[in-house]
N, C-alpha and C positions, 0 to 999 in steps of 0.2 A: 350710265357712268359707273365707274368702279372706284369707290372711295379708297384712298384720299384724292384721287384724280378728279379734276373738274373740267378737263379739256381732252379731246381726242381728235385725231386726223386719220383718214383712211388712205391706203395705197394698195396697189396690186403688184404682185411679184412679176417682174418682167423676165423674159427668157435669158437676157444677158446677166441677170442677177444669180443665175444658177450655175452649179459646177458640173463636172462630168458625171456625178452621181444623180443629177437632176434635182438637187436641193439647193436652197439659197446658200451661197458662199458666205462664210462667216463675216467677212469684211464688208459685205453689202448691206448689213443692217444699219451701219452708221448713217448712210444717206437717208434711211427711213426716219431715224431719230432727228436728223437735221431738218427734214421736212416738217415733222411735228413741232420742233422748236420754233421754226420760222412761222408756222401757222399760229402757234400759241402767241408769239410776240405780235403778229399782225392783228390778232383778235383783241389784244390789249393796246393797240395803236403805239407799240414800242419798237416796231421793226426798223424805222428810219430815224435815227437820232440826229440831232443838230450839234452835238458836242464835238470836242476835239479828240475824243477817244473812241475806242471800239473794244469789243470783247474778243479775246483769243483763247483757244482751247488749252487748258492746263492739264486736265486728266480726263480719261475716258475708260470706263470699265463696262464690260458686257458679260452677261451670263446666259448661256444657251440651255433651253429645256426640251425643245421639240423642233424637228426640221420643217421648214416651209418649202413649198414647191412652186414651180411655174404656174402662174395664173391664180394662186391663192390670194384672197383678199385679206388684208391685215388692218386691224384697228390699232393705232399707236396712241397710247395714252401718255400724256406729258404733264409734268407739274414742276414747280420750283419747290425744292425741299429745304433749301438754305440760301439765305442772303447774308454774305459776310461784308466786311468793310470794303474789300476790293474785288470780291468774287461772288458768283452766283452758281449754285448747283442745281441742275435739272435731273429729274428722275423720269424714266420711261418704262413702259411695259407694252409689249406687242402681243396681240391676241389674234388668232386666226378666226375669221368669220366664215360660216355661221356657227361653228361648233364651240366657239369661245375657249379654244385651247391656248394656254399661255405658251408662247414661243420663246421669248427673250425678254430680259430686263437689262437696264443700263443706267449709269449715272454719268453725267458730263459736268465738269467744273470749268467755268469760263472766268477769266480774270479780265477786269477792265483796265485797259492800258492807254496811257497818253501816247498817241501815235508819233509825235515828234521826238519825245524823249525816250520812248520805248521802255517805260517803267509803269508799274502798277499804281493806279490812283483810285480814290474812292468811287464806288458805284454812284452814278448821278441820282440825286434825290427823287426826281420825277419817275425815273425807271424803278427805283426801289419802292416808291409809293404805289405804283401801278401793280407790281408783282404782289406786294403785301396786301393790297386792297382786294385783289382777285383771290388769292390763296387763303386769306384770313389767318386764323391761328395755327394752321397746319405747317407753318414755315419756321424753321430754326433761324434765329438772327441775333 
């Protein structure tokens, strides 16, 4: 593991993820981050909520350091770096295996929204507790 990360998921670059230059098209990294976020939440038993709301993407930033190519294996590290009143920010870092090259970093901020009223509402207490319990003191809140 790479501190401050406590979770990772692996994926492999598919041919359809690459562009005419044979490298991963920049927009194809977001599905890798989504995969890691889903697996992170599954590991915390927070993937399927019973509440009246859901998380929607508010912000997404990505910084690129090295190109990945078809059939590269990537290890995507994921963590929650901030839990706000109505939002959660995830941080990601993708490394190529086995040479441990940092490829990409990203942040995604999701806002918890009441689905009927389409407005931001507080992050559910059980969700917040699961995230803070897993991440410990490494989370801003």
